[in-house]
ZAVEX-732912 format. One line per field, with one value per residue (C-alpha): residue number from 1; x, y, z; residue in one letter. Coordinates in steps of 0.05 Angstrom, whole numbers, padded with zeros to 5 digits. Layout:
<nodes>
k <- NUM/...
xx <- X/...
yy <- Y/...
zz <- Z/...
r <- a/...
</nodes>
This chain:
<nodes>
k <- 1/2/3/4/5/6/7/8/9/10/11/12/13/14/15/16/17/18/19/20/21/22/23/24/25/26/27/28/29/30/31/32/33/34/35/36/37/38/39/40/41/42/43/44/45/46/47/48/49/50/51/52/53/54/55/56/57/58/59/60/61/62/63/64/65/66/67/68/69/70/71/72/73/74/75/76/77/78/79/80/81/82/83/84/85/86/87/88/89/90/91/92/93/94/95/96/97/98/99/100/101/102/103/104/105/106/107/108/109/110/111/112/113/114/115/116/117/118/119/120/121/122/123/124/125/126/127/128/129/130/131/132/133/134/135/136/137/138/139/140/141/142/143/144/145/146/147/148/149/150/151/152/153/154/155/156/157/158/159/160/161/162/163/164/165/166/167/168/169/170/171/172/173/174/175/176/177/178/179/180/181/182/183/184/185/186/187/188/189/190/191/192/193/194/195/196/197/198/199/200/201/202/203/204/205/206/207/208/209/210/211/212/213/214/215/216/217/218/219/220/221/222/223/224/225/226/227/228/229/230/231/232/233/234/235/236/237/238/239/240/241/242/243/244/245/246/247/248/249/250/251/252/253/254/255/256/257/258/259/260/261/262/263/264/265/266/267/268/269/270/271/272/273/274/275/276/277/278/279/280/281/282/283/284/285/286/287/288/289/290/291/292/293/294/295/296/297/298/299/300/301/302/303/304/305/306/307/308/309/310/311/312/313/314/315/316/317/318/319/320/321/322/323/324/325/326/327/328/329/330/331/332/333/334/335/336/337/338/339/340/341/342/343/344/345/346/347/348/349/350/351/352/353/354/355/356/357/358/359/360/361/362/363/364/365/366/367/368/369/370/371/372/373/374/375/376/377/378/379/380/381/382/383/384/385/386/387/388/389/390/391/392/393/394/395/396/397/398/399/400/401/402/403/404/405/406/407/408/409/410/411/412/413/414/415/416/417/418/419/420/421/422/423/424/425/426/427/428/429/430/431/432/433/434/435/436/437/438/439/440/441/442/443/444/445/446/447/448/449/450/451/452/453/454/455/456/457/458/459/460/461/462/463/464/465/466/467/468/469/470/471/472/473/474/475/476/477/478/479/480/481/482/483/484/485/486/487/488/489/490/491/492/493/494/495/496/497/498/499/500/501/502/503/504/505/506/507/508/509/510/511/512/513/514/515/516/517/518/519/520/521/522/523/524/525/526/527/528/529/530/531/532/533/534/535/536/537/538/539/540/541/542/543/544/545/546/547/548/549/550/551/552/553/554/555/556/557/558/559/560/561/562/563/564/565/566/567/568/569/570/571/572/573/574/575/576/577/578/579/580/581/582/583/584/585/586/587/588/589/590/591/592/593/594/595/596/597/598/599/600/601/602/603/604/605/606/607/608/609/610/611/612/613/614/615/616/617/618/619/620/621/622/623/624/625/626/627/628/629/630/631/632/633/634/635/636/637/638/639/640/641/642/643/644/645/646/647/648/649/650/651/652/653/654/655/656/657/658/659/660/661/662/663/664/665/666/667/668/669/670/671/672/673/674/675/676/677/678/679/680/681/682/683/684/685/686/687/688/689/690/691/692/693/694/695/696/697/698/699/700/701/702/703/704/705/706/707/708/709/710/711/712/713/714/715/716/717/718/719/720/721/722/723/724/725/726/727/728/729/730/731/732/733/734/735/736/737/738/739/740/741/742/743/744/745/746/747/748/749/750/751/752/753/754/755/756/757/758/759/760/761/762/763/764/765/766/767/768/769/770/771/772/773/774/775/776/777/778/779/780/781/782/783/784/785/786/787/788/789/790/791/792/793/794/795/796/797/798/799/800/801/802/803/804/805/806/807/808/809/810/811/812/813/814/815/816/817/818/819/820/821/822/823/824/825/826/827/828/829/830/831/832/833/834/835/836/837/838/839/840/841/842/843/844/845/846/847/848/849/850/851/852/853/854/855/856/857/858/859/860/861/862/863/864/865/866/867/868/869/870/871
xx <- 00488/00517/00551/00615/00676/00742/00795/00852/00818/00805/00878/00899/00847/00860/00934/00939/00905/00962/01009/01059/01077/01032/01005/00950/00934/00983/00983/00980/00909/00884/00887/00870/00796/00765/00746/00703/00652/00652/00601/00642/00605/00632/00592/00614/00579/00581/00626/00633/00634/00677/00736/00787/00762/00766/00715/00732/00730/00800/00825/00809/00825/00894/00880/00924/00985/00978/01023/01009/01000/00998/01062/01103/01091/01143/01117/01151/01185/01144/01080/01105/01121/01051/01016/00979/01008/00982/00907/00891/00823/00799/00723/00719/00760/00715/00726/00659/00627/00667/00713/00721/00688/00674/00635/00649/00599/00642/00584/00593/00619/00694/00747/00793/00864/00902/00904/00955/00955/00996/01023/01038/01045/01026/01009/00938/00909/00863/00814/00783/00718/00678/00615/00555/00527/00507/00542/00615/00671/00745/00786/00852/00885/00946/00982/01006/01076/01117/01125/01106/01110/01065/01053/01017/00972/00953/00888/00901/00833/00805/00730/00676/00644/00606/00622/00684/00688/00748/00753/00804/00803/00779/00830/00878/00877/00949/00929/00919/00904/00880/00883/00842/00861/00823/00781/00708/00670/00602/00558/00503/00453/00378/00370/00420/00386/00318/00345/00373/00310/00270/00204/00147/00108/00037/00008/-00011/00014/-00028/-00072/-00051/-00069/-00016/-00043/-00038/00035/00052/00060/00104/00126/00082/00065/00001/-00005/00001/-00065/-00107/-00112/-00037/-00038/-00095/-00044/-00020/-00040/-00003/00031/00088/00073/00132/00109/00156/00158/00162/00091/00063/00078/00060/00107/00076/00087/00015/00001/-00035/-00065/-00072/-00019/-00052/-00094/-00064/-00047/-00112/-00091/-00163/-00188/-00124/-00125/-00200/-00191/-00137/-00183/-00239/-00192/-00172/-00101/-00062/-00020/00036/00060/00135/00146/00214/00264/00278/00236/00261/00203/00236/00310/00316/00344/00388/00354/00384/00343/00353/00291/00315/00324/00393/00442/00396/00422/00406/00405/00351/00280/00256/00294/00246/00183/00158/00170/00133/00076/00068/00062/00013/-00031/-00028/-00048/-00102/-00135/-00125/-00122/-00182/-00187/-00250/-00238/-00177/-00189/-00200/-00162/-00099/-00102/-00052/-00075/-00083/-00149/-00159/-00165/-00230/-00218/-00227/-00205/-00210/-00223/-00197/-00158/-00087/-00057/00016/00065/00139/00182/00239/00274/00342/00368/00433/00451/00522/00522/00492/00539/00539/00483/00434/00462/00427/00470/00434/00426/00398/00347/00327/00316/00272/00233/00221/00191/00151/00126/00094/00124/00181/00135/00088/00140/00125/00056/00013/00070/00079/00029/00011/-00013/-00063/-00082/-00053/-00067/-00031/00037/00103/00149/00222/00252/00272/00344/00396/00416/00488/00538/00528/00451/00445/00496/00456/00392/00428/00453/00383/00360/00416/00391/00319/00344/00380/00335/00264/00234/00195/00255/00210/00241/00199/00176/00123/00153/00226/00238/00294/00312/00332/00326/00356/00430/00423/00385/00345/00313/00309/00385/00401/00419/00353/00316/00374/00378/00304/00310/00370/00331/00271/00315/00344/00273/00248/00304/00307/00242/00188/00121/00150/00135/00187/00175/00219/00200/00246/00276/00303/00317/00385/00376/00445/00443/00383/00408/00422/00469/00433/00363/00321/00301/00229/00229/00267/00214/00262/00283/00211/00192/00251/00237/00165/00184/00237/00191/00137/00186/00219/00152/00138/00207/00205/00136/00158/00218/00172/00170/00105/00102/00141/00141/00181/00219/00176/00110/00136/00201/00239/00272/00338/00397/00396/00320/00301/00271/00258/00183/00124/00097/00133/00146/00100/00047/00054/00037/00043/00038/00096/00088/00112/00052/00005/00042/00037/-00036/-00052/-00018/-00053/-00119/-00113/-00084/-00129/-00161/-00109/-00056/00008/00004/00063/00124/00167/00215/00219/00231/00254/00188/00172/00103/00070/00003/-00047/-00115/-00171/-00199/-00269/-00286/-00231/-00206/-00135/-00090/-00025/00028/00078/00141/00211/00265/00311/00334/00339/00270/00256/00187/00169/00115/00058/00076/00032/-00010/-00051/-00124/-00177/-00237/-00295/-00251/-00259/-00194/-00180/-00114/-00096/-00040/-00009/-00003/-00064/-00111/-00098/-00132/-00101/-00133/-00173/-00185/-00225/-00186/-00214/-00255/-00264/-00193/-00143/-00090/-00080/-00022/00004/00059/00106/00152/00193/00130/00089/00019/-00038/-00083/-00144/-00181/-00252/-00308/-00356/-00359/-00339/-00361/-00303/-00295/-00235/-00225/-00257/-00258/-00269/-00302/-00377/-00412/-00483/-00537/-00590/-00600/-00666/-00691/-00751/-00746/-00791/-00755/-00821/-00792/-00735/-00678/-00606/-00563/-00499/-00497/-00515/-00532/-00605/-00651/-00668/-00616/-00620/-00610/-00554/-00516/-00514/-00496/-00435/-00414/-00404/-00388/-00312/-00297/-00227/-00207/-00217/-00176/-00202/-00195/-00204/-00129/-00111/-00053/-00072/-00008/-00025/-00097/-00120/-00165/-00240/-00270/-00345/-00366/-00421/-00444/-00517/-00542/-00602/-00610/-00626/-00616/-00628/-00576/-00594/-00538/-00539/-00538/-00529/-00459/-00421/-00394/-00326/-00302/-00318/-00279/-00291/-00253/-00263/-00253/-00261/-00300/-00336/-00405/-00432/-00448/-00479/-00491/-00545/-00570/-00638/-00669/-00651/-00633/-00567/-00513/-00454/-00408/-00405/-00357/-00353/-00318/-00263/-00206/-00180/-00171/-00154/-00180/-00201/-00209/-00241/-00244/-00309/-00336/-00365/-00438/-00496/-00509/-00551/-00571/-00601/-00567/-00591/-00544/-00557/-00517/-00513/-00471/-00401/-00369/-00339/-00325/-00330/-00357/-00333/-00367/-00324/-00343/-00355/-00415/-00448/-00428/-00498/-00521/-00512/-00523/-00598/-00624/-00669/-00713/-00655/-00679/-00613/-00640/-00645/-00714/-00777/-00796/-00741/-00775/-00842/-00809/-00781/-00848/-00884/-00832/-00841/-00917/-00921/-00881/-00885/-00855/-00785/-00729/-00679/-00625/-00641/-00570/-00583/-00643/-00605/-00595/-00579/-00529/-00565/-00568/-00645/-00695/-00745/-00782/-00719/-00689/-00752/-00747/-00674/-00685/-00739/-00694/-00637/-00679/-00714/-00648
yy <- 00043/00054/-00008/00006/-00038/-00011/-00014/-00025/-00087/-00114/-00105/-00147/-00202/-00210/-00199/-00268/-00241/-00191/-00218/-00186/-00249/-00293/-00356/-00389/-00341/-00315/-00241/-00263/-00289/-00220/-00148/-00078/-00069/-00010/00040/00078/00022/00028/00064/00093/00115/00146/00117/00170/00228/00277/00330/00308/00370/00412/00445/00416/00344/00294/00241/00169/00186/00215/00144/00129/00193/00173/00103/00113/00120/00059/-00003/-00057/-00110/-00116/-00157/-00108/-00038/-00001/00052/00093/00155/00200/00170/00176/00250/00261/00225/00266/00249/00304/00292/00235/00207/00243/00248/00269/00301/00288/00220/00219/00203/00138/00107/00130/00079/00074/00023/00004/-00029/-00060/-00064/-00139/-00200/-00202/-00245/-00197/-00220/-00160/-00086/-00031/00031/00095/00103/00177/00194/00177/00110/00083/00014/-00006/-00064/-00089/-00129/-00164/-00206/-00161/-00099/-00111/-00180/-00161/-00213/-00194/-00197/-00162/-00110/-00066/-00010/00055/00061/00083/00149/00165/00095/00045/-00019/-00082/-00131/-00199/-00233/-00301/-00332/-00298/-00304/-00272/-00209/-00149/-00104/-00081/-00040/-00001/00020/00063/00105/00176/00226/00228/00159/00164/00139/00181/00126/00054/00002/-00062/-00124/-00187/-00218/-00222/-00279/-00261/-00204/-00187/-00243/-00237/-00240/-00184/-00140/-00153/-00131/-00067/-00050/00009/-00010/00040/00061/00037/00101/00154/00224/00276/00313/00383/00445/00497/00539/00481/00470/00538/00542/00551/00521/00539/00519/00495/00561/00606/00643/00621/00693/00688/00615/00631/00653/00581/00529/00478/00478/00439/00437/00432/00381/00355/00280/00294/00323/00258/00210/00211/00180/00111/00112/00125/00173/00239/00288/00348/00384/00407/00469/00482/00444/00407/00370/00350/00421/00448/00399/00408/00483/00472/00427/00479/00529/00478/00478/00414/00400/00352/00348/00342/00297/00321/00319/00270/00233/00213/00163/00125/00138/00158/00221/00264/00232/00242/00252/00181/00152/00084/00055/00063/00013/-00010/-00026/00037/00000/-00049/-00028/-00061/-00010/00043/00005/00059/00115/00075/00064/00139/00148/00090/00125/00190/00155/00115/00177/00228/00184/00160/00087/00081/00007/00013/-00034/00006/-00049/-00026/00044/00061/00129/00163/00158/00233/00222/00201/00141/00163/00133/00154/00228/00244/00306/00286/00250/00247/00254/00271/00228/00275/00340/00348/00278/00292/00354/00354/00411/00374/00315/00242/00225/00267/00249/00193/00153/00133/00063/00087/00133/00077/00030/00081/00096/00022/00018/00082/00062/-00005/-00032/-00061/-00101/-00118/-00148/-00095/-00095/-00033/00006/00047/00090/00038/-00013/00039/00067/00039/00105/00147/00175/00177/00236/00226/00279/00342/00332/00386/00396/00376/00357/00284/00284/00239/00191/00192/00174/00121/00088/00089/00052/00002/-00012/-00021/-00067/-00112/-00109/-00108/-00166/-00120/-00074/-00013/00054/00059/00132/00166/00236/00253/00316/00367/00435/00474/00546/00597/00614/00677/00742/00722/00655/00639/00646/00604/00531/00513/00491/00449/00416/00400/00370/00329/00301/00286/00249/00207/00193/00172/00121/00097/00113/00121/00148/00187/00261/00316/00365/00426/00434/00492/00548/00617/00678/00711/00785/00813/00861/00897/00910/00981/00993/01022/01005/00948/00906/00906/00982/00979/00985/00965/00904/00883/00892/00851/00799/00792/00789/00735/00694/00693/00678/00623/00588/00595/00573/00511/00492/00503/00457/00402/00406/00376/00418/00480/00506/00567/00574/00600/00636/00679/00713/00676/00719/00752/00732/00693/00681/00751/00768/00698/00700/00724/00757/00787/00748/00708/00753/00808/00772/00836/00817/00833/00847/00776/00749/00787/00761/00690/00696/00725/00667/00613/00648/00658/00588/00553/00508/00513/00467/00488/00470/00508/00547/00588/00647/00690/00763/00775/00752/00690/00665/00608/00582/00551/00520/00523/00454/00480/00525/00519/00590/00601/00639/00670/00690/00742/00772/00797/00750/00809/00849/00919/00951/00932/00944/00917/00963/00936/00863/00832/00773/00737/00726/00676/00706/00727/00720/00763/00782/00803/00828/00809/00847/00830/00873/00909/00852/00780/00756/00810/00868/00850/00897/00880/00886/00896/00837/00810/00830/00786/00808/00854/00896/00884/00920/00867/00881/00840/00828/00772/00790/00744/00751/00707/00693/00667/00651/00682/00750/00750/00793/00832/00832/00869/00867/00804/00796/00871/00899/00906/00963/00945/00992/00982/00944/00922/00874/00859/00815/00862/00924/00950/00972/01019/01016/01039/01063/01066/01142/01144/01097/01075/01087/01013/00982/00914/00944/00985/00920/00906/00978/00969/00910/00956/01024/01020/00994/01024/00972/00915/00902/00931/00863/00794/00783/00854/00871/00884/00907/00981/00974/00997/00956/00973/01002/00990/00925/00877/00836/00822/00751/00717/00773/00771/00825/00832/00867/00897/00907/00959/00904/00829/00807/00742/00734/00699/00717/00743/00775/00785/00823/00779/00801/00748/00686/00642/00646/00646/00688/00663/00696/00669/00686/00713/00693/00619/00612/00581/00587/00626/00630/00620/00630/00607/00673/00632/00681/00733/00806/00791/00791/00726/00729/00669/00651/00617/00583/00635/00645/00651/00724/00756/00826/00806/00774/00749/00755/00713/00733/00682/00690/00718/00785/00817/00884/00886/00844/00848/00822/00809/00795/00827/00852/00794/00791/00766/00836/00856/00789/00776/00775/00716/00720/00729/00794/00830/00875/00871/00895/00872/00830/00782/00776/00763/00708/00675/00680/00648/00592/00578/00575/00536/00471/00479/00549/00555/00603/00622/00637/00597/00606/00681/00668/00628/00690/00653/00605/00544/00509/00505/00558/00577/00634/00660/00672/00711/00755/00770/00782/00833/00870/00871/00896/00949/00982
zz <- 00302/00232/00203/00163/00150/00178/00124/00173/00203/00133/00116/00176/00166/00093/00086/00055/-00006/-00014/-00068/-00114/-00154/-00197/-00164/-00203/-00259/-00310/-00328/-00400/-00388/-00368/-00391/-00370/-00363/-00398/-00344/-00393/-00384/-00308/-00265/-00208/-00145/-00082/-00024/00026/-00007/00051/00021/-00051/-00094/-00047/-00083/-00036/-00043/-00100/-00120/-00138/-00212/-00206/-00195/-00268/-00306/-00331/-00357/-00419/-00374/-00329/-00329/-00380/-00326/-00251/-00248/-00289/-00262/-00303/-00351/-00404/-00377/-00422/-00396/-00325/-00334/-00363/-00307/-00255/-00187/-00142/-00145/-00098/-00082/-00019/-00014/00059/00114/00174/00205/00242/00175/00170/00120/00049/00004/-00070/-00109/-00181/-00227/-00281/-00330/-00342/-00303/-00301/-00268/-00232/-00232/-00207/-00189/-00198/-00155/-00161/-00090/-00083/-00009/00062/00093/00085/00090/00033/00029/-00036/-00039/-00093/-00100/-00093/-00059/00013/00013/00003/00003/00015/-00049/-00034/00010/00007/00043/00012/00043/-00017/-00054/-00126/-00153/-00188/-00148/-00165/-00127/-00154/-00133/-00103/-00118/-00180/-00190/-00231/-00204/-00230/-00171/-00134/-00071/-00046/00027/00062/00126/00122/00095/00037/00005/-00018/-00087/-00150/-00201/-00203/-00258/-00256/-00294/-00312/-00367/-00387/-00355/-00385/-00404/-00356/-00347/-00357/-00282/-00271/-00324/-00293/-00225/-00256/-00294/-00270/-00239/-00245/-00184/-00184/-00155/-00207/-00200/-00164/-00212/-00195/-00235/-00250/-00192/-00144/-00164/-00133/-00058/00002/00069/00128/00200/00232/00271/00210/00197/00138/00115/00099/00076/00027/-00026/-00035/-00085/-00043/00025/00055/00130/00177/00229/00282/00294/00368/00365/00339/00396/00470/00521/00512/00437/00416/00360/00373/00324/00370/00409/00474/00461/00393/00330/00314/00251/00233/00230/00198/00140/00132/00127/00074/00034/00039/00006/-00048/-00022/-00031/00031/00048/00120/00129/00189/00211/00268/00324/00375/00443/00446/00390/00402/00475/00506/00461/00402/00333/00270/00246/00280/00304/00374/00404/00376/00319/00249/00209/00143/00166/00150/00214/00254/00228/00248/00296/00247/00194/00242/00251/00176/00173/00224/00184/00120/00155/00185/00129/00067/00027/00048/00091/00102/00147/00206/00270/00306/00270/00300/00355/00378/00445/00483/00471/00396/00363/00319/00247/00180/00108/00120/00050/00072/00051/-00008/00013/00071/00072/00117/00139/00120/00088/00104/00068/00109/00137/00186/00245/00245/00227/00275/00233/00164/00127/00079/00015/00042/00109/00075/00027/00086/00122/00058/00047/00116/00108/00039/00052/00116/00074/00030/00087/00133/00186/00216/00210/00181/00118/00081/00028/00080/00105/00037/-00028/-00063/-00011/-00032/00003/-00009/00009/00053/00016/-00009/-00012/-00085/-00075/-00129/-00109/-00111/-00173/-00142/-00077/-00114/-00155/-00091/-00062/-00125/-00115/-00045/-00070/-00127/-00078/-00016/-00042/-00079/-00124/-00136/-00134/-00118/-00055/-00058/-00100/-00096/-00105/-00066/-00075/-00048/-00109/-00131/-00179/-00174/-00216/-00209/-00270/-00254/-00329/-00336/-00275/-00273/-00240/-00302/-00325/-00256/-00259/-00328/-00306/-00246/-00290/-00339/-00282/-00256/-00324/-00329/-00257/-00220/-00273/-00249/-00191/-00183/-00174/-00118/-00106/-00033/-00015/-00055/-00041/-00084/-00096/-00076/-00060/-00119/-00090/-00020/00003/00061/00121/00094/00120/00060/00084/00072/00006/-00050/-00105/-00065/-00053/-00126/-00151/-00097/-00120/-00193/-00181/-00136/-00190/-00246/-00206/-00198/-00273/-00294/-00251/-00276/-00347/-00336/-00311/-00235/-00209/-00146/-00121/-00050/-00028/00036/00067/00083/00141/00157/00211/00265/00250/00207/00142/00143/00164/00096/00069/00074/00034/00097/00157/00221/00265/00298/00246/00180/00139/00066/00020/-00054/-00067/-00028/-00075/-00136/-00110/-00093/-00161/-00197/-00156/-00168/-00243/-00254/-00203/-00257/-00311/-00341/-00376/-00450/-00480/-00459/-00505/-00506/-00569/-00584/-00514/-00484/-00444/-00463/-00426/-00450/-00402/-00414/-00363/-00348/-00331/-00390/-00443/-00433/-00458/-00409/-00433/-00383/-00410/-00381/-00399/-00371/-00353/-00293/-00321/-00314/-00385/-00417/-00485/-00511/-00553/-00554/-00607/-00581/-00635/-00616/-00639/-00675/-00630/-00568/-00507/-00475/-00403/-00374/-00302/-00268/-00201/-00139/-00112/-00096/-00077/-00141/-00184/-00221/-00283/-00343/-00405/-00470/-00540/-00565/-00636/-00656/-00693/-00644/-00584/-00560/-00490/-00454/-00425/-00366/-00317/-00276/-00307/-00332/-00352/-00413/-00410/-00475/-00469/-00517/-00466/-00436/-00363/-00305/-00275/-00200/-00171/-00096/-00069/00006/00019/00081/00072/00109/00128/00101/00154/00219/00249/00302/00257/00195/00156/00183/00210/00276/00292/00242/00247/00188/00231/00229/00303/00359/00360/00419/00428/00475/00441/00372/00400/00415/00340/00324/00369/00326/00267/00298/00294/00224/00224/00277/00227/00164/00098/00065/00095/00083/00102/00149/00221/00253/00251/00273/00341/00387/00387/00451/00451/00482/00460/00519/00505/00494/00463/00411/00336/00285/00210/00167/00100/00050/-00005/-00059/-00064/-00043/-00045/00026/00033/00102/00171/00227/00300/00354/00415/00486/00540/00558/00508/00477/00407/00347/00282/00214/00167/00098/00118/00052/00057/00131/00109/00163/00133/00194/00269/00326/00398/00416/00448/00436/00484/00465/00393/00322/00290/00214/00180/00107/00087/00026/-00021/-00005/-00053/-00069/-00015/00008/00075/00135/00203/00262/00325/00386/00442/00504/00511/00501/00438/00407/00332/00274/00202/00139/00078/00006/-00061/-00102/-00137/-00211/-00223/-00205/-00278/-00310/-00304/-00375/-00358/-00420/-00467/-00499/-00488/-00433/-00357/-00334/-00298/-00358/-00334/-00266/-00301/-00342/-00280/-00244/-00302/-00304/-00229/-00236/-00301/-00311/-00387/-00388/-00416/-00397/-00449/-00397/-00334/-00305/-00301/-00257/-00204/-00161/-00096/-00129/-00103/-00170/-00164/-00186/-00131/-00098/-00065/-00134/-00154/-00092/-00105/-00179/-00165/-00116/-00167/-00224/-00183/-00161
r <- m/k/t/r/i/p/a/a/m/a/a/v/l/f/a/a/a/n/l/t/l/p/v/s/v/s/a/a/e/s/g/l/l/d/a/a/q/f/r/i/m/d/e/n/l/v/y/i/g/a/d/y/l/n/p/a/s/v/l/f/d/d/q/d/k/v/p/a/s/f/d/n/t/k/v/d/s/a/l/w/e/a/t/t/r/n/v/n/w/k/p/n/w/q/s/e/f/g/d/d/t/c/l/i/d/l/g/a/n/y/v/i/t/g/i/c/f/l/d/t/n/g/v/q/d/w/a/v/y/d/s/g/p/f/d/w/v/p/l/a/s/f/t/t/d/s/y/n/t/w/r/g/v/q/v/e/q/p/r/a/t/r/y/l/r/f/v/t/p/c/g/d/s/g/v/s/e/l/a/i/y/g/y/l/s/s/e/l/t/a/e/q/k/a/r/d/a/a/k/a/t/a/t/p/k/m/d/l/t/a/g/q/r/i/g/f/n/a/f/i/d/d/p/m/t/a/i/m/a/a/g/n/v/r/e/y/h/n/l/s/w/m/l/d/d/s/g/k/v/k/f/t/q/g/t/w/g/d/m/d/s/y/y/a/a/m/q/a/q/n/i/s/i/i/p/c/i/q/g/a/s/k/v/i/s/g/e/n/a/a/e/i/p/v/p/a/g/a/d/t/t/d/p/a/s/y/a/k/h/a/e/v/l/y/q/i/a/a/r/y/g/s/n/k/d/v/p/l/s/s/l/n/i/t/d/a/q/e/a/k/v/g/m/g/l/l/g/a/v/e/n/c/n/e/p/n/k/t/w/s/g/n/a/n/f/f/t/p/y/e/l/a/a/m/c/s/a/d/y/d/g/h/e/g/t/l/k/n/a/g/v/k/q/a/d/p/g/f/r/l/a/m/g/g/m/l/n/t/a/s/l/i/d/y/l/t/q/m/k/l/w/f/d/w/n/r/r/d/g/v/f/a/v/d/i/i/n/v/h/l/g/p/d/d/y/n/p/e/d/s/g/m/a/a/s/i/r/r/l/l/d/w/m/d/k/n/a/p/g/t/e/l/w/i/s/e/f/e/i/p/m/a/d/c/e/t/e/g/t/d/n/h/d/n/e/k/y/q/l/r/y/a/q/r/v/a/r/t/y/l/t/a/i/g/a/g/a/d/r/m/t/k/f/q/l/r/d/e/g/e/g/v/y/y/n/s/g/l/v/t/g/k/g/e/w/n/k/k/l/a/w/y/y/t/a/c/m/t/s/v/l/a/n/a/d/l/t/a/a/e/t/a/g/g/v/c/k/y/t/f/t/d/r/t/n/g/d/v/i/y/c/l/w/s/p/t/n/e/d/k/v/i/k/g/y/n/l/p/m/p/m/n/g/n/a/y/l/t/t/m/g/e/y/a/e/g/t/v/t/a/l/a/s/g/m/r/s/i/a/v/d/v/s/e/t/p/v/f/v/t/v/s/a/e/k/k/p/i/v/n/g/k/g/k/y/i/t/p/e/l/l/s/l/d/a/d/f/s/g/e/t/c/d/l/s/a/a/p/a/d/t/k/l/s/q/f/y/r/m/f/d/e/p/d/t/m/p/e/f/v/y/g/d/t/g/a/l/t/a/p/k/t/d/v/t/g/s/g/l/t/c/y/v/q/l/d/q/p/y/v/l/d/g/f/g/v/y/d/t/f/g/t/g/s/i/e/v/y/d/a/h/t/d/a/l/l/w/s/s/d/l/g/s/y/m/s/r/s/i/s/l/t/e/e/s/a/p/t/d/l/l/k/i/v/k/g/g/g/a/m/n/e/l/a/l/y/g/y/p/s/p/a/w/k/l/h/d/v/n/g/d/g/a/e/n/l/a/d/a/v/a/l/q/r/y/l/l/c/e/t/a/v/l/k/n/p/a/a/a/d/c/d/g/s/g/r/l/n/a/a/d/l/t/l/l/k/r/i/l/m/q
</nodes>
């Protein structure tokens, strides 16, 4: 139950404080307080910013025209005529959101002796309080029952206060100006200043690269072949999924939604993920549960009311955080879950979504004080007062992200009032979140010209002053696209629309990172049904997953910037130039684009180069990782054509192998049931005579039914027809050259069984499947393998149709100058053989000899090297 003070009741109870004549304090002892020193905050922030409403600041915008004292309300006629009398305080029109209230921080301790109010119209009861936030004491009350006249109220028992609070029922307040009278009691005390002071969070920021700062919102059932474009993911995860009927926490949702495997897959792809625990839970709040997760009738500003919600977050941090010493006795999970702690798969969790939304009513709208109370519980169990609650009690290094806030006109006021709650209700005064989270995007077709960067900088400035050490996450943004729509044409089929969309998505990411955002996630990965979100994704809707151009742009950026940090951002000569430095090798990466919307191309942009640098141009669009071209080396500068699509120029001290088209379908060269290929072989041109070998031929006989790339679209592909039903079979697959394998695909039919693929040189397992799907393709991303040209396939039970191998030719194929003589020939194999046989032998280029990528030189490397050099 939300606790608010009805103004009408206050007016009745405290009518004795309503005086119009001096009693114990003379007006001569007081004067008009300087409102310029006040901090004026509306507490009912629901609709602040709407054109038809007026914030509390309008009550103090004509202070040079107010009466000289509260007991003499006459003003000069010229001042009266110049006074604004038709702009009353009215912050809200919907009574379900409660009374209109505003809080005033006077900036020092004053004795308040009286108040004047400009009564313009209507009848409203006002109540005035002083003392302190969250412990208000009635000071005065009045009723607006006159018309266009100044009226005065004297305080019967004046006392020192720093704060005032004004409360009136929802609607037009009937007052256009206030004047407050009194005298200074004292400046702020040391204790007051200490309470106000910003307290830094103890948890360091996540160490994200520029590539990991780029991401999108996704769901647990989105395929990894679509998610792979992300550097980070915000996972929508319903609170209702997390609790069984008895209130125990669960980490799987029936036959789907295995959080353990999902987060492990994300980590394997080096994707940083934050689950957003959103929505309502009837286990906590009963039937028809609202999104404020407290028991029915509970005080929504008391952290204890959020104990169950905080327990859920504790369990998430205990399981997926990095603290391996969490007591197993503190776990409250269902019997179906294996007890695990410290898995190291997550570093943060978000505790709700859009808590300041207004469209679903008061029951789902968090006031700043309510959200602060929940955050305090979710952060550390409200300083440890709640048992097994809050992420910090499970893992002190785990981070809490507050629910993504709508970027309303009152956002800074909202955050300021949250800080006020933390100042007064936590002993440590810490702003009890690690990540401040906002939904904010460009409001112009050119992201660089929009107000987004200024909004980010304004938020960062507030954070530096009020919540130092916190991170800024832009967890949802969309792209303005109305200028590209063509009547009668689906935007999915509009090439101009898709190009502009991709350009603006990429430039929005870059602009936000340049402005200082720590993390940026787009709404969202997939299109969502019809209507406003029909074209909001980077891929088409659930079940289709067709990649848009914007997906390729995003994937390219996260790939190029995977290990890079932004070191400089500038705009000059009509070109935006961002400079990144690679953490792993010191490469300098320049990102260049024109911040325009007119198909502009700047020919021959001059980019200075360091001496002896090797330059590589990466363009977006064709491949997930982009298309790389070598530029001239050893030049003092290079000329680059710059357009409205960002391009990357990487400058390296070393020459780099160029690989375009990773994750491409690999066609086997030869199949055999014998490891030495001494028996019958099959080159896939026709079915072999041997029935067992024919089973493996059938795995590769319909390549057109599998996507060309591991992330390729599948919507237009037909189903394969030839069945593979044999079991207990082994086949060897020779490739035309060594490949790095990074994915596998299978078209499964029915039943379960097994299939395994090994590197035949090392017997390392590369991939396996239990064939547990039904009449569908399953495409899996895997960790990049060591280069190999020979595979072993072991088929157990179960039925399937087609198998697909994905990867790319090993760059090491042309980089095997082992003896350092500048040539690649059999002399390099002799040098490696001598090294393996003689401990005192020395290799000039040992890295070039590590053909299998194991990090150790052995006979397998020699075998591979000989094959490579003999091609």
